Every structure is written in C-alpha cells, then in structure tokens.
C-alpha positions as CSV (number, residue, x, y, z in Angstrom):
1,M,-15.5,74.4,-2.8
2,G,-12.7,73.9,-0.5
3,Q,-8.9,73.9,-1.0
4,V,-6.9,70.5,-1.1
5,L,-3.6,71.4,0.8
6,H,-0.8,68.9,1.6
7,G,-0.4,68.1,5.3
8,S,2.1,70.5,6.0
9,A,0.6,73.3,4.1
10,T,0.4,76.5,6.8
11,T,-1.1,78.9,4.5
12,T,-4.0,79.0,2.1
13,E,-4.3,80.8,-1.4
14,A,-6.2,83.5,0.3
15,I,-3.4,84.3,3.0
16,R,-0.8,83.8,0.2
17,Q,-2.6,86.4,-1.9
18,A,-2.8,88.7,1.3
19,I,0.8,88.3,1.7
20,Q,1.8,89.2,-1.9
21,H,-0.3,92.5,-1.9
22,S,0.8,93.5,1.6
23,Q,3.2,96.2,2.2
24,A,3.9,95.2,5.8
25,S,7.1,93.7,7.1
26,L,7.9,90.0,6.7
27,R,7.9,89.8,10.3
28,S,4.5,91.4,11.0
29,L,2.9,89.3,8.4
30,A,4.4,86.3,9.9
31,R,3.1,87.2,13.6
32,R,-0.2,88.1,12.0
33,Y,-0.8,84.6,10.3
34,G,1.2,82.6,12.6
35,I,3.7,81.3,10.2
36,N,7.5,81.3,9.9
37,P,9.0,84.6,8.2
38,K,10.8,82.5,5.7
39,T,7.4,81.2,4.7
40,V,6.3,84.8,4.2
41,A,9.2,85.6,2.2
42,K,8.7,82.7,-0.1
43,W,5.3,83.7,-0.9
44,K,6.4,87.3,-1.3
45,K,8.8,86.3,-3.9
46,R,6.3,83.9,-6.0
47,S,4.1,85.3,-8.7
48,S,1.4,82.6,-8.1
49,V,-0.6,81.8,-5.2
50,T,-0.5,78.2,-6.1
51,G,2.1,75.5,-4.6
52,L,4.6,73.8,-6.5
53,P,4.4,70.1,-7.4
54,T,6.4,68.1,-5.3
55,G,8.1,64.5,-6.1
56,P,10.0,63.4,-8.8
57,S,9.6,65.4,-12.1
58,K,10.3,62.2,-14.0
59,P,9.1,59.0,-11.9
60,A,11.6,56.0,-12.3
61,S,10.2,52.8,-13.9
62,T,9.1,50.2,-11.4
63,V,9.1,47.4,-14.4
64,L,12.2,45.8,-15.6
65,S,13.0,46.3,-19.1
66,I,13.3,43.5,-21.7
67,E,17.1,43.4,-21.2
68,E,16.7,43.3,-17.6
69,E,14.3,40.4,-17.7
70,A,16.6,38.7,-20.3
71,I,19.2,38.7,-17.6
72,V,16.8,37.2,-14.9
73,V,15.9,34.3,-17.3
74,A,19.6,33.7,-18.2
75,L,20.8,34.0,-14.6
76,G,18.0,31.4,-13.5
77,R,18.9,29.1,-16.3
78,H,22.9,29.5,-15.6
79,S,22.3,28.9,-11.8
80,G,19.7,26.0,-12.6
81,P,17.0,24.3,-10.3
82,L,19.7,23.8,-7.4
83,R,19.5,27.6,-6.6
84,P,16.5,28.4,-4.5
85,P,14.3,31.6,-5.6
86,H,15.3,33.7,-2.9
87,D,19.1,33.5,-3.6
88,L,18.0,34.2,-7.2
89,R,16.1,37.3,-6.0
90,Q,19.3,38.3,-3.7
91,S,21.5,38.0,-6.7
92,L,19.4,40.4,-8.7
93,Q,18.9,43.1,-5.9
94,P,21.2,45.6,-7.7
95,V,19.6,45.0,-10.9
96,A,16.2,45.0,-9.7
97,Q,16.3,47.4,-6.9
98,G,12.5,48.7,-6.4
99,R,11.3,47.1,-9.5
100,R,8.8,44.3,-10.3
101,L,9.3,41.3,-12.4
102,G,7.2,40.9,-15.5
103,S,4.9,37.8,-15.4
104,S,7.2,35.8,-17.5
105,S,10.2,36.1,-15.1
106,R,8.2,35.9,-12.1
107,S,6.6,32.5,-13.1
108,Y,10.1,31.4,-14.1
109,I,11.8,31.9,-10.8
110,K,8.7,30.6,-9.1
111,G,9.3,27.4,-11.2
112,L,12.8,27.1,-9.9
C-alpha cells in the first residue's frame, strides 16, 4: 500500500527514517536525496517520521450563531422591504464574513 503525501512533500517515510538514522552530514544527505539541507535538519530533529498536521487546529464555524441570525432578522425588519437583499448582505459583511446564513434567515432575506 502506497503512502499518501501532500503535493509539496519532498521525502517519504523511508527517506525520513534513513535521514534520522544516518551519521552523515546534513549537506551530504541533502545531496544524496536531492532535497534542501533545511529539510534534512528538520527531519533529523524530529522523533517521528510522520508529517505534522496542517491547517487550523480549531476550524472556524461557517454558520451564524443564533445571536447573529437574530441580528440579520432584526436588520431586515428594520430596513423594511424597500432595501434590496444585496444591500442587506453588504451591511452584514463584517458580521457574516465567510459564514452561511441559516435557512430561516436566507428565506427571510430572499423574501425582502
């Protein structure tokens, strides 16, 4: 069974293990495996041959909270039907940056 490596990976677990167990210099190992000496140094320091997880440790929510949805509905009621939905969405940009509205708020905005 093959290894799944990310697109930028320059070493496999076998190469990493060889680097960790080798007594050769960083420069000679880098030349042997065709990688940067900094990469060799990184794998020499680590105790494991598996890569570290990438991305945020705690992903941000993409859904509005109950309070944020209440703001959406209140703003929609306050602005009334004269305000087009795209204007309402622009007003909410700072609050709803990168988040999805719940179905009730979406249907309310569409109805404006």
